[in-house]
C-alpha positions in Angstrom: 108.7 100.8 95.4 109.1 98.6 98.5 112.7 99.9 98.9 111.7 103.5 99.4 110.3 105.2 102.4 107.6 107.7 101.5 107.0 110.1 104.3 104.4 112.3 102.7 100.7 111.6 102.4 98.5 112.9 99.7 94.8 113.8 99.2 93.7 113.5 95.6 90.9 115.9 94.9 90.1 114.8 91.4 88.2 111.5 90.8 90.5 108.7 90.0 90.3 104.9 89.6 93.7 103.2 90.0 94.0 99.6 88.6 97.3 97.9 89.5 97.7 94.8 87.3 100.3 92.4 86.0 101.4 88.8 86.2 101.6 87.2 89.6 104.7 88.1 91.6 105.3 91.2 89.5 105.0 93.6 92.5 101.3 94.6 92.2 100.4 94.1 95.8 103.5 95.9 97.1 102.8 98.9 94.8 99.0 99.0 95.4 99.4 98.8 99.2 102.1 101.5 99.1 99.8 103.8 97.0 96.9 103.1 99.5 99.2 104.0 102.4 100.1 107.4 101.0 96.8 108.4 99.4 94.7 109.7 102.3 91.4 109.1 100.5 92.5 105.8 98.9 90.6 102.6 99.3 92.4 99.3 98.6 90.9 96.0 97.5 92.8 93.0 96.3 91.3 90.1 94.2 93.5 87.6 96.1 92.4 89.0 99.4 88.8 88.2 98.5 89.5 84.7 97.0 92.0 83.4 99.6 89.3 82.5 102.3 87.6 80.2 99.7 90.7 78.4 98.3 94.3 78.0 99.0 95.1 75.9 95.9 93.1 77.2 93.0 93.8 80.5 91.3 93.2 79.9 87.5 91.0 76.8 87.3 89.2 74.3 89.3 85.6 73.9 90.7 85.9 76.4 93.6 87.7 79.0 91.4 85.0 78.7 88.8 82.3 79.4 91.4 84.0 82.5 92.9 85.5 84.0 89.8 82.4 85.9 88.7 81.3 87.1 92.2 84.9 88.3 92.8 84.9 90.3 89.6 81.5 91.8 90.3 82.5 92.8 93.8 85.6 94.5 92.5 83.4 96.5 90.1 80.8 97.3 92.8 83.5 98.3 95.3 85.0 100.6 92.6 81.6 102.3 92.0 80.8 102.6 95.7 84.2 104.2 96.5 84.0 106.6 93.6 80.5 107.7 94.8 82.0 108.5 98.2 84.8 110.6 96.7 87.4 107.9 97.4 90.2 106.7 95.1 89.7 103.0 94.6 93.0 101.1 94.2 92.3 97.7 92.8 95.0 95.0 92.9 94.3 92.2 90.5 96.3 90.2 87.9 93.9 90.9 85.0 96.5 90.6 82.3 96.5 86.9 82.9 93.0 86.8 81.5 94.3 87.7 78.1 96.0 84.4 77.5 93.3 82.4 79.3 90.7 83.8 76.8 87.9 83.6 79.3 84.9 85.9 79.8 87.1 88.4 81.6 89.6 88.7 78.7 88.1 92.2 78.1 88.0 93.3 81.7 88.5 97.0 81.2 85.0 98.1 80.0 83.2 97.6 83.3 85.8 99.6 85.2 85.9 102.2 82.4 82.1 102.6 82.7 82.4 103.0 86.5 85.1 105.7 86.0 83.0 107.5 83.4 79.9 107.4 85.6 81.8 109.5 88.2 83.9 111.6 85.8 87.0 109.8 87.1 90.3 109.2 85.3 91.1 105.6 84.8 94.8 104.9 85.6 96.0 101.3 84.7 99.4 100.5 86.1 100.9 97.3 84.7 103.6 95.9 86.8 106.4 94.0 85.0 109.1 92.1 86.9 112.6 93.2 86.3 113.7 89.9 84.9 112.5 86.3 84.6 115.1 85.3 87.2 113.6 87.8 89.7 110.1 86.6 88.9 111.1 83.0 89.6 112.8 84.1 92.8 109.7 85.9 94.0 107.4 83.0 93.1 109.7 80.6 95.0 109.8 83.0 97.9 106.0 83.2 98.1 105.7 79.4 98.3 102.0 79.4 97.3 100.6 76.0 96.2 98.9 77.6 93.2 102.2 79.0 91.9 104.1 75.7 91.4 103.1 75.4 87.7 104.7 78.8 87.0 108.2 77.5 87.9 107.9 74.8 85.3 107.8 77.1 82.3 
C-alpha cells in the first residue's frame, strides 16, 4: 500500500475495530499508518511504539520484555475500549500471530479484543499481513537493521 497515493479521506460511521497483524516486516506498520491517515476518525496505536522506549534489543524474550509484555497488551485492549467509547476507529498494529508459535499466555489474543468490540457493537476486522516472498521478507528485515531482528535472518 505504500506505493499508492490515496487522496481521499473517509469517516466511518459504523463502530469498527481494526487489528493489523502479521509477522515482523510483513508490512503491518505501513498499512496501519496508511489506514490511520485516511480514516478521519481513526486512532492508531502500535505495540512496538509502546515497547521501544523500554528496550531496543528485546522483542520476544528477556527480562525487560517479560516485564512490559502484559502491561503493553493491557494498554492495547484499554486503548481499544476507550477509542470505541469515543466513537473512534481503533487501528491496532501488533504482530500477534507470532504468539501462536511461542505458545505463551497471549497465544489466544483475540478474545479480549472481540469482547471490547462486542461491548460497543463494533465489527472486528483482523487484517493479517503476509510478505510477498521469503526473499522480500529478508530484504525488509535487513533494511530495518534492528538488533532484535538478527535471529530472523538465520532461519
